[in-house]
Structures are given as structure tokens and as C-alpha cells.
C-alpha positions in Angstrom: 67.9 -37.3 -54.3 69.2 -39.9 -51.8 70.6 -37.2 -49.5 67.1 -35.5 -49.5 65.4 -38.7 -48.6 67.9 -39.3 -45.7 67.4 -35.8 -44.4 63.6 -36.2 -44.6 63.8 -39.5 -42.8 66.0 -38.0 -40.1 63.4 -35.2 -39.5 60.6 -37.7 -39.4 62.4 -39.8 -36.8 63.0 -36.7 -34.6 59.3 -35.8 -34.9 58.3 -39.4 -34.1 60.4 -39.6 -30.9 59.5 -36.1 -29.8 55.8 -36.9 -30.2 56.2 -40.1 -28.3 58.1 -38.3 -25.5 55.5 -35.6 -25.3 52.7 -38.2 -25.4 54.5 -40.2 -22.7 54.9 -37.1 -20.6 51.3 -36.1 -21.0 50.3 -39.7 -20.2 52.4 -39.6 -17.0 50.5 -36.5 -15.9 47.1 -38.2 -16.4 48.1 -41.5 -14.8 49.5 -39.7 -11.8 46.4 -37.7 -11.2 44.2 -40.7 -12.0 45.9 -42.9 -9.4 45.9 -40.1 -6.9 42.2 -39.6 -7.4 41.7 -43.4 -6.9 43.9 -43.2 -3.7 46.3 -45.7 -5.3 49.2 -43.7 -3.8 52.0 -46.2 -4.5 51.3 -46.2 -8.2 50.7 -42.4 -8.2 54.1 -41.8 -6.5 55.9 -43.7 -9.3 55.0 -41.0 -11.7 54.9 -38.1 -9.2 58.5 -38.6 -8.2 59.6 -37.8 -11.7 57.1 -35.1 -12.2 58.2 -33.4 -9.0 61.8 -33.6 -9.9 61.2 -31.7 -13.1 58.7 -29.1 -11.7 58.8 -29.0 -7.9 56.4 -26.1 -7.3 53.9 -27.4 -9.8 53.7 -31.0 -8.4 54.5 -30.4 -4.7 50.9 -30.6 -3.4 50.1 -33.8 -5.3 53.4 -35.5 -4.4 53.0 -34.4 -0.7 49.5 -36.0 -0.7 50.8 -39.2 -2.3 53.7 -39.5 0.2 51.4 -38.9 3.2 49.0 -41.5 1.7 51.7 -44.2 2.0 52.9 -42.7 5.3 56.4 -41.9 3.9 56.7 -38.9 6.3 60.5 -38.7 5.9 60.4 -38.3 2.2 57.4 -35.9 2.5 59.5 -33.7 4.9 62.4 -33.8 2.4 60.3 -32.4 -0.4 58.9 -29.7 1.9 62.5 -28.6 2.8 63.3 -28.6 -0.9 60.5 -26.2 -1.6 61.5 -24.1 1.3 65.1 -24.0 0.1 63.9 -22.8 -3.3 61.5 -20.2 -1.8 62.3 -19.4 1.9 59.4 -16.9 1.9 56.9 -19.7 1.5 56.6 -20.2 5.3 53.2 -22.0 4.8 55.4 -25.1 4.1 56.2 -25.3 7.8 52.5 -26.0 8.4 52.8 -29.0 6.0 55.8 -30.2 7.9 53.9 -29.7 11.2 51.1 -31.9 9.9 53.6 -34.7 9.2 54.6 -34.6 12.9 51.0 -34.4 14.0 50.4 -37.6 12.0 53.2 -39.2 14.0 51.9 -37.8 17.4 55.0 -35.7 17.8 53.3 -32.6 19.3 56.6 -30.9 20.2 58.0 -30.9 16.7 54.5 -30.1 15.3 54.3 -26.9 17.5 58.0 -26.0 16.7 57.1 -25.8 13.0 54.0 -23.7 13.6 56.2 -21.3 15.6 58.8 -21.3 12.8 56.1 -20.3 10.3 55.0 -17.5 12.7 58.5 -16.3 13.4 59.8 -16.3 9.8 56.7 -14.9 8.0 57.5 -11.6 6.3 55.2 -8.9 7.9 53.8 -7.8 4.5 50.0 -8.0 4.0 50.0 -10.7 1.3 52.3 -13.0 3.3 50.5 -12.4 6.6 47.1 -13.1 5.0 48.4 -16.3 3.3 49.8 -17.7 6.5 46.7 -16.8 8.5 44.4 -18.4 5.9 46.6 -21.5 6.1 46.2 -21.7 9.9 42.5 -21.2 9.6 42.2 -24.1 7.1 43.7 -26.3 9.9 41.3 -24.6 12.4 44.3 -23.2 14.2 42.5 -20.0 15.0 44.8 -18.8 17.9 47.8 -19.1 15.6 45.9 -17.2 12.9 45.2 -14.5 15.4 48.9 -14.4 16.4 49.7 -14.0 12.7 47.5 -10.9 12.4 48.8 -9.5 15.6 52.3 -9.6 14.1 51.0 -8.0 10.9 49.2 -5.3 12.9 52.4 -4.5 14.9 54.5 -4.2 11.7 51.9 -2.1 9.8 49.8 0.0 12.2 48.1 1.7 9.1 46.5 -1.6 8.2 45.5 -3.3 11.5 43.7 -6.3 10.0 40.4 -5.6 11.9 38.1 -7.3 9.4 40.4 -10.3 8.9 40.7 -10.8 12.7 37.0 -10.5 13.1 36.5 -13.3 10.6 38.8 -15.5 12.7 36.8 -14.8 15.9 33.6 -15.5 14.0 34.9 -19.0 13.0 36.2 -19.5 16.5 32.7 -18.7 17.8 33.8 -15.8 19.9 30.9 -13.4 19.2 32.0 -10.7 21.6 35.6 -10.5 20.3 34.3 -10.5 16.7 32.0 -7.5 17.5 34.8 -5.6 19.2 37.1 -6.0 16.2 34.5 -4.3 14.0 34.0 -1.6 16.7 37.8 -1.2 16.8 37.7 -0.6 13.0 35.2 2.2 13.5 37.2 3.7 16.3 40.4 3.5 14.2 38.7 5.3 11.3 35.2 6.7 11.5 34.7 6.4 7.8 34.6 2.6 8.3 31.1 2.9 9.9 29.1 1.7 6.9 31.5 -1.0 6.0 31.7 -2.3 9.5 27.9 -2.2 9.8 27.5 -4.2 6.6 30.1 -6.8 7.7 28.4 -7.2 11.0 25.0 -7.6 9.5 26.3 -10.3 7.1 28.2 -12.0 10.0 25.4 -12.0 12.5 22.3 -12.1 10.3 19.0 -11.3 11.9 17.8 -14.7 12.8 17.4 -14.8 16.6 18.2 -13.3 20.0 21.2 -15.6 20.5 23.5 -15.1 17.6 21.7 -12.8 15.2 21.7 -9.0 14.7 19.1 -8.8 17.4 21.4 -10.3 20.1 22.1 -8.1 23.1 25.9 -8.4 22.9 26.3 -5.9 20.1 24.1 -3.3 21.9 26.0 -3.9 25.2 29.4 -3.4 23.6 28.2 -0.3 21.7 26.9 1.2 25.0 30.4 0.5 26.6 32.1 2.3 23.7 29.7 5.3 24.0 30.6 5.5 27.7 34.3 5.2 27.1 34.3 7.7 24.2 31.5 10.1 24.8 32.9 12.5 22.2 32.9 9.9 19.4 29.5 10.5 17.7 30.1 7.6 15.4 29.2 5.0 18.1 26.0 6.9 19.0 25.2 6.8 15.2 25.8 3.1 15.2 23.5 2.5 18.2 20.7 4.5 16.5 21.2 2.4 13.4 21.0 -0.8 15.4 17.9 0.3 17.3 16.2 1.1 14.0 17.1 -2.3 12.7 15.7 -3.9 15.8 12.6 -1.7 15.5 13.4 -0.2 18.9 12.1 3.1 17.9 11.6 4.4 21.4 15.3 3.8 22.1 16.3 5.3 18.7 14.2 8.4 19.6 16.0 8.8 23.0 19.4 8.5 21.4 18.6 10.7 18.4 17.1 13.4 20.7 20.3 13.4 22.9 22.5 13.6 19.8 20.4 16.4 18.3 20.7 18.5 21.4 24.3 17.8 22.1 25.4 18.6 18.5 23.0 21.4 18.2 21.6 19.9 15.0 18.6 21.2 13.0 16.3 18.3 13.8 16.8 16.4 10.5 17.6 13.1 12.1 14.4 13.4 14.4 12.3 14.2 11.4 13.6 11.2 9.4 13.1 9.0 12.4 9.5 10.2 12.5 8.9 9.3 8.9 10.5 5.8 9.5 8.2 5.3 12.5 5.1 6.2 10.4 6.2 3.7 7.6 6.5 1.0 10.3 3.1 2.0 11.8 4.7 3.0 15.1 2.6 6.2 15.4 3.3 6.7 19.1 7.0 7.3 18.6 6.3 9.2 15.4 4.1 11.6 17.4 6.9 12.1 19.9 9.4 12.9 17.1 7.1 15.5 15.5 6.1 17.0 18.9 9.8 17.4 19.8 10.4 19.4 16.6 7.3 21.6 17.2 8.4 22.2 20.8 11.7 23.6 19.5 9.8 26.6 18.2 8.7 28.2 15.0 12.2 29.1 14.1 13.1 25.4 13.7 13.2 24.5 9.9 11.0 21.5 10.5 8.3 23.3 12.5 5.7 23.5 9.8 6.1 20.1 8.2 6.2 18.5 11.7 3.0 20.3 12.6 1.2 18.9 9.5 2.8 15.5 9.8 1.8 15.2 13.4 -1.9 15.8 12.5 -1.6 13.3 9.6 0.1 10.9 12.0 -2.8 11.3 14.5 -5.2 10.6 11.6 -3.5 7.4 10.6 -3.2 6.2 14.2 -6.9 7.0 14.9 -8.4 5.6 11.7 -6.5 2.3 12.1 -8.0 1.8 15.6 -10.8 -0.7 15.7 -13.3 1.5 17.3 -12.3 5.2 17.6 -14.6 7.2 19.8 -16.7 10.1 18.4 -14.9 12.4 20.8 -11.5 11.4 19.4 -12.7 11.9 15.8 -14.2 15.3 16.5 -11.0 16.4 18.3 -9.0 15.3 15.3 -11.3 17.1 12.9 -10.8 20.3 15.0 -7.0 20.0 14.6 -7.4 19.5 10.9 -9.6 22.5 10.5 -7.2 24.8 12.4 -4.2 23.6 10.5 -6.0 23.8 7.1 -6.9 27.4 7.9 -3.4 28.3 9.0 -1.7 26.8 5.9 -4.5 27.7 3.4 -3.2 28.1 -0.1 0.1 26.4 0.8 1.1 23.1 -0.8 1.5 21.8 2.7 -2.2 21.9 3.1 -3.0 19.4 0.3 -2.5 16.2 2.4 -4.3 17.8 5.3 -7.4 18.5 3.2 -7.3 15.1 1.6 -7.2 13.4 5.0 -9.7 15.8 6.5 -12.2 15.1 3.7 -11.7 11.3 4.2 -12.3 11.7 7.9 -15.5 13.7 7.4 -16.8 11.3 4.7 -16.1 7.9 6.2 -15.9 8.5 10.0 -18.0 11.6 10.8 -20.8 11.1 8.3 -20.2 14.6 6.9 -19.8 14.0 3.2 -21.3 17.4 2.3 -18.7 19.2 4.4 -16.0 17.2 2.6 -17.5 18.1 -0.8 -17.5 21.8 0.1 -13.9 21.5 1.3 -12.6 19.9 -1.9 -14.7 22.0 -4.3 -13.2 25.2 -2.8 -9.7 23.8 -3.3 -10.4 22.7 -6.9 -11.8 26.2 -7.7 -8.4 27.7 -6.8 -6.9 28.9 -10.1 -3.4 28.6 -8.8 -3.6 24.9 -7.9 -1.3 22.4 -9.7 -3.1 20.6 -12.5 -2.1 17.2 -11.3 -3.2 18.0 -7.7 -6.5 19.3 -9.0 -7.0 15.9 -10.8 -6.2 14.0 -7.6 -8.8 16.0 -5.7 -11.3 15.5 -8.5 -11.0 11.8 -8.1 -11.4 12.1 -4.4 -14.5 14.2 -4.9 -15.9 11.7 -7.3 -15.3 8.9 -4.7 -17.4 11.0 -2.2 -20.2 11.5 -4.8 -20.2 7.7 -5.2 -20.5 7.3 -1.4 -23.5 9.7 -1.6 -24.9 7.7 -4.6 -24.6 10.7 -6.9 -23.5 8.4 -9.7 -23.8 10.9 -12.6 -21.6 13.6 -10.9 -19.0 10.9 -9.9 -18.8 9.6 -13.5 -18.5 13.1 -14.9 -15.5 13.9 -12.7 -13.8 10.6 -13.5 -14.3 11.3 -17.2 -12.8 14.8 -16.9 -9.6 13.5 -15.3 -9.5 10.7 -17.9 -9.8 13.3 -20.7 -7.2 15.7 -19.3 -4.6 12.9 -18.5 -5.5 10.3 -21.2 -2.1 8.7 -21.4 -0.9 9.2 -17.9 -1.3 7.0 -14.8 -3.8 9.3 -13.1 -6.0 9.3 -16.2 -5.9 5.5 -16.4 -6.8 5.4 -12.7 -9.9 7.6 -13.4 -10.9 5.4 -16.3 -10.7 2.3 -14.1 -12.8 3.9 -11.4 -15.4 4.8 -14.0 -15.3 1.1 -15.0 -15.9 0.1 -11.3 -18.7 2.6 -11.2 -20.4 0.8 -14.1 -19.7 -2.5 -12.2 -21.4 -1.1 -9.1 -24.4 0.0 -11.2 -24.8 -3.5 -12.7 -23.7 -2.5 -16.2 -21.3 -5.5 -16.4 -20.9 -5.5 -20.2 -19.6 -1.9 -20.3 -17.5 -2.4 -17.2 -15.8 -5.4 -18.8 -15.2 -3.5 -22.0 -13.5 -0.7 -20.2 -11.5 -3.1 -18.0 -10.3 -5.0 -21.1 -8.9 -1.7 -22.5 -7.1 -1.0 -19.3 -5.4 -4.5 -19.2 -2.7 -2.9 -21.4 -2.1 0.0 -19.0 1.5 1.0 -18.5 0.8 1.1 -14.8 1.1 -2.4 -13.6 -1.3 -2.0 -10.6 -4.1 -0.6 -12.8 -3.5 -3.3 -15.4 -3.7 -6.0 -12.8 -6.9 -4.5 -11.2 -8.5 -4.2 -14.6 -7.6 -7.8 -15.4 -9.1 -8.9 -12.0 -12.3 -6.9 -12.7 -12.6 -8.4 -16.2 -12.1 -12.0 -14.9 -14.6 -11.5 -12.1 -17.3 -10.6 -14.6 -16.3 -13.3 -17.0 -16.1 -16.1 -14.3 -19.3 -15.0 -12.6 -21.5 -14.8 -15.7 -19.7 -16.9 -18.3 -22.2 -18.6 -20.6 -24.9 -18.2 -17.9 -27.1 -15.1 -18.5 -28.0 -15.0 -14.8 -26.1 -12.0 -13.5 -28.0 -11.8 -10.1 -25.2 -13.3 -8.0 -22.7 -10.8 -9.5 -25.1 -7.9 -9.0 -25.3 -8.7 -5.3 -21.5 -9.0 -5.1 -21.1 -5.6 -6.9 -23.6 -4.1 -4.4 -21.5 -5.5 -1.5 -18.3 -4.1 -3.1 -19.9 -0.7 -3.1 -20.9 -1.1 0.6 -17.3 -1.8 1.4 -16.3 1.4 -0.4 -18.8 3.2 1.8 -17.3 1.6 5.0 -20.6 -0.2 5.6 -18.9 -3.4 6.6 -21.7 -5.3 8.4 -24.1 -4.7 5.5 -21.4 -5.8 3.0 -20.8 -9.1 4.8 -24.6 -9.7 5.1 -25.0 -9.1 1.3 -22.1 -11.5 0.4 -23.4 -14.2 2.8 -26.8 -13.9 1.1 -25.2 -14.9 -2.2 -24.2 -18.3 -0.7 -27.7 -18.9 0.6 -29.7 -17.8 -2.5 -27.3 -19.0 -5.2 -25.4 -22.1 -3.8 -23.9 -22.9 -7.2 -22.4 -19.5 -7.8 -18.7 -19.1 -8.8 -17.7 -16.2 -6.6 -16.3 -18.2 -3.7 -12.8 -16.9 -3.8 -14.0 -13.3 -4.5 -16.3 -13.3 -1.5 -13.7 -14.8 0.8 -11.1 -12.3 -0.3 -13.4 -9.3 0.2 -14.4 -10.6 3.6 -10.7 -11.0 4.6 -10.1 -7.4 3.6 -13.0 -6.3 5.8 -11.9 -8.4 8.8 -8.4 -6.9 8.5 -9.7 -3.4 8.5 -11.8 -4.2 11.6 -8.8 -5.7 13.4 -10.3 -9.2 13.3 -7.1 -10.9 12.2 -7.9 -14.6 13.0 -11.1 -14.2 10.9 -9.1 -12.7 8.0 -6.5 -15.5 8.3 -9.3 -18.1 8.0 -10.6 -16.4 4.8 -7.2 -16.4 3.2 -6.6 -20.1 4.2 -10.0 -21.1 2.8 -9.0 -19.5 -0.6 -5.7 -21.4 -0.6 -7.4 -24.6 0.3 -10.5 -24.5 -1.9 -9.5 -22.0 -4.7 -5.7 -22.1 -4.9 -5.7 -21.7 -8.7 -8.5 -19.1 -8.9 -8.1 -15.4 -9.4 -7.2 -14.5 -5.8 -4.9 -17.4 -5.1 -1.6 -15.5 -5.2 -3.3 -12.4 -3.6 -4.4 -14.6 -0.6 -1.0 -16.1 -0.3 0.8 -12.8 -0.2 -1.8 -11.1 2.1 -1.6 -14.1 4.5 2.2 -13.6 4.7 1.7 -9.9 5.3 -0.8 -10.7 8.1 1.6 -13.0 9.8 4.4 -10.5 9.5 2.6 -7.3 10.5 -0.3 -8.3 12.7 0.6 -11.6 14.3 4.4 -10.9 14.4 5.0 -14.5 13.6 8.3 -14.3 11.6 8.6 -18.0 10.9 5.1 -18.3 9.5 5.6 -15.1 7.5 8.8 -16.4 6.0 7.2 -19.6 5.0 4.2 -17.8 3.5 6.3 -15.4 1.5 8.4 -18.4 0.3 5.2 -20.1 -0.8 4.4 -17.0 -3.0 7.8 -17.6 -4.8 7.3 -21.4 -5.2 3.6 -21.8 -5.7 2.9 -18.6 -7.7 6.2 -17.8 -9.6 4.3 -15.7 -12.2 2.6 -13.5 -9.6 2.9 -9.7 -9.4 3.8 -10.2 -5.8 7.0 -12.2 -6.5 9.5 -9.3 -6.3 8.0 -7.9 -3.1 7.6 -11.3 -1.5 11.3 -12.1 -2.2 12.4 -8.8 -0.8 10.3 -9.3 2.4 11.5 -12.9 2.8 15.1 -11.9 2.5 14.6 -9.1 5.0 13.0 -11.5 7.5 15.7 -14.0 6.9 18.3 -11.4 7.9 19.9 -10.6 4.5 21.6 -7.3 4.1 19.5 -5.9 1.2 21.7 -2.9 0.8 24.5 -5.2 -0.3 22.2 -7.0 -2.8 
């Protein structure tokens, strides 16, 4: 029994001392780091000396910091050399030694150690990058460049273009940085997209001086094209850049030259035309489509270009503030010829839709538009969905003509045929609006309330707006007269009778000064002013909503539309950015948040393709 007790006691003593030793060791670690953090280097070094002796690699950085803190440069150099002796490949240590001589104003020995690091680095990618990063941390950019040059010479298959470009970026050498990316493309053409993304991220899109819009990139690209006329990749990059800068005229010139030289089928010209239309640059879009038409009927894009050119003419003309009757009649003639040529073809659908709109709203020929659409609807071979779309357009025209019953009947037919689909819900909403125009507010609200649960977000939002307008305008008050006038004005807007609509809305303010339709009226007037090209007046309406009715129904709409006005009509990027940002901060629950964030980031210069 005694021997067992002694054995147990011996084990307990071993455990006690082991625990104390471990606790003491753990305590040394904590004290060393604590003193180092407090910059009490003398106290820290007492512990760090022992810790470094036991685990040099683990404690080198801390001990080096502690020794430099007390200006014990000799000892600091000794521990550097100890690490180097243990691992000669760790040439970054020479930079630590150089820093010691820099602290002592010994530039000769400082530079000697930098050169040693450069001389002795193993020209393998990981070692080259580590040393270059170490130089960059000390802002020794020229030495970092020398490091990459050594790596490039040793491994020509990996020339460090992107790494070198980053050094030039930090150095502030814009031209050299750009040329590294262009060298990467020249080295391997498949690098085009990667280099473009890196350049966009590096330059941003902020200003003429350092952003993606700066002239240096274009100048260097043009030089490359001149030096290497057979390398299509640089021409591709220039076209990409011109599109980014919205230099569509330049993009058309380059694309046309490339299309001819490479004997292409016209695809890039057609795509550019579409891009120009989406950016409302109809002049260059027209040039793109005309170029494809001029190539002859054998060109695969001849027919679509013919139709797109007419539709482009339509968009250009209908967005003009005051198109002349001669221009409108000439356009109608183009439409009629093309509609006859492509009759029965799917290509004619958009032609007929736009021609009917032109005749109804701009030429005062609603009956001609009705005949046009009725003939198309009667075609037994037409797609069911397309027929429904034209029925809705025909109903809209009937509404313009005040043929209310026929309009309602057509909307109801589409709703019945496509009850659970977006187009059916759109027809149902338009029927609700018809009731609203007619002054049947109770029924209009009932229908709108049903549609608030629509799977189509836009319809659901429009239905919610309609329901709220009716509720807010009438409320507990049974006087629906102000809302009736507002509904009448809304119908006049649909009929493009803008002066009459404004007069009707202004009358509400005079006759019913206590009405609750202030934000609704301002928003509708802003829409009219925008359509008429009266942008300052539209800006004022949106600002009035944000000042006097910021929490009302159209608060977030006004904020987003104001941003859009600054971006697209005033070309004031800074005001547009701020207005889009205000959508995000002031209306975080708005349906416009996603689009506002996207547009804000685009204007800020973010590369959206890279997320």
C-alpha cells in the first residue's frame, strides 16, 4: 500500500510541475505579446529572447520588432542572419537587414542588402512574388519591378504582366500600367477579357484624368493597332472601350472597318445598332442598319436591319419634341411599304404595333390603326400570345376613341384566355383603369386590390398605386369630385392631350384647395413635361414631391425618376449618383432599390460583370 501511495505521489508531482511549466510558458507568450503591444520593448524582449531561442521562425517578427524598438540593431541583425542560415531561400530577410541600416542612415549597406535579396532570390514564381510584395510594402517599387523582370527572364511562359501592372499602378505610372495589360493581350489574345476587367477595376470610370474615360488608354490602343495591324484583338479592345465611353460613332467606324477587313457577316454591326438604340443614340443606330441594308439582300441581316431601321426612325421621331407632319407622314409611308413587304411574317409584328401607335397618337388616324390591327387579329395563323398583345393595343385605341364598351370587352377576352399569366393580369389591370377613368372608383379599387397579389411585380405595384390613390383621395369623405377630375386628366394623358390634361389637373387645385392629390398631380405633370422635353419643369415637379410629400405614394418614384432625369437628360453624373444613392438610403423598401444600386455602381465605375 505504501509503494502505491509513493508511486501516486510521484505522478502527481510530475503533473504539478508539468502544469506549472506549461502555465509559465503560456504566460510568457501572453506577457511578451502584451508588452510588445504596449510598446514596452525592454520588458517584451526579456521573454522574446527565450521564446525566439526555442522557436526562431515562430517568434522572429516579434523579436525583431522588440529589438528595433530599443534600437539594438546589432542583435536584430544577428537574429536575421540566424534565420537566413536556417533558411537561405528566405531572401526577404535581407530587406529586414536593410531596414536596420536605413534606421542608422547607412544607405550604402541598406542598398547592398536590397541587391543581395534581388541577386539570391530563386526565380520561381512563389519566391519572386513574395520578394516583390515585400519590396512593395516598403514602397520600393523599382526594386519590385526588377524582381519581376528577373522572374520574367527566367520563366518566359509566365511573364508577370498583371503583377507588374499592379506595381506601376501603385507607383502612379498610368501609361506603363496600361501597357503591361496590353502586353498581356499581345502575349496571349485569350487574355483580352481578363485584361479588360483588370483595367476597368484599376482605372474605374470616374473622370477624364485617371478613370476609364482617360485618353491614355485609347492613345496606347491606337498605337498598338498601328504597330500590329493584323492583330484583331486590339481593334476589338478599342471597340469595347468606345462602347464603354459611349463613343458610338467611333465604335461604328472601327466595327465597320473590321467587318470589311475580316469579311464578316455583319453581326457586330447589328449588335452595335441594338446597343445604340438601347442608349437612345438613334443617329448611329440608323447608320448601323443602313450599312447592313447597303450590303445587299444576300446579307443575313438585311431583313431585320430593314425593319429595325424603320422602328429606329419611329423611336427617334416620336421622342422629338415637335416632329413635323411631313416627317410623320414620310415615316408612315415607310411603315406601310415594309408592312406590305413582310405581311404574314413574324417580322411585321413590331412594324404593325408601331405603325398603329403612330397613326393613333401622332397622325390622328385611329380608324386606320383599328383596321390594321383587326386584320392582323383575324389571321388564323397568328400566335395566340401575339394576338392577345394586339387585342390589348386595339382596346387601348378604342379607349382613345371613347368606345369604352368595346375596349372593356377586349380586355376581358385577354383576361379570360390568359387568366393566370402576366398578359392576362395586364388586361385585368387595364380594365380596372378603364373603370377608374369612367369614375367607377369602387369597382376599380376592388379589381386593383385583387391584382395586388399579382405574380408580376410591376402589375402588383401599379395595382397597389391605383388602390392607394382611390383610398387616399376619397377616404372617409364621400366627395369624389377631385378624383373624378384627376381620372379624367389621366385619360387625357393616355390620349396624348397634354395641355388639356395639365389644365384639368390645375383646376383641381383651384376648385378643391384641400384635396389630397398633391403628389399624384405633380408626378403626372412631371411625366408630361418629360415627354414634351421640358426637363427643368419635370425636375421641379419631382423636387416638389420630395420636399412636400416625401412619404406619400410617389416619394420613391419621384426620387428614382429624378435620378434618371439627371443621368439621361441633364447628363449630370454627380447629381445622378447622389439621387440614386438617396433611393437606397431614403427608400430602402422601394421596388427601385435593385435598379438604383445597379445604376449607381455603373456611374461610379464599378465593373458590374465581375459583381
